[in-house]
N, C-alpha and C positions, 0 to 999 in steps of 0.2 A: 541778230541770231534769235532763234526761237528756243525758249527754255521749257522744260517739262513742268507740268503742274505738280503741286505737292502730292496729289493723289497718284499720279503716274510714277512717282519715284519709288513707290512700294510694289510696283508690278514686278512679278518674277517670271522667268521663262523656264519652266520646269524641265524642258528637254535637255537643258545644259547639265542638270544633275544626272540624268540617265546616261548621257554621253560619257561623262567622267567615269561612271561605273562600268560602262561597256568597254572603255579603253583599258581599264584595270584588268578586266577579264581577258581581253585580247592579249595583254602582256603575259598572262599566265598560260597562253596557248589555247584558250577556249574560243571556238568559232562563234561569232556573234552575227546574226542576221539582222540588219538594220531595216526596220519596217517603218521608221518615222518619215521617210521620204520615198518617193518612187511609186511604182505601180503595184498595188496589192494583188492584182490579178496574176501577176507573174509568180506569186507565191501561193496561188490557189485560194486566196481569201476574197470574200465578197466585200464590195465597198459598202461603207456604212450608209 
């Protein structure tokens, strides 16, 4: 089995924090448009 290095153990995945907050807003009935995945052109945004 491959184990993570000590440096890799401190890596965080920030999108998880945003998703938790978005789910809280959705529970309150607030519409959340998720732009972290998918096609930005569908929302009339230019790609970076």
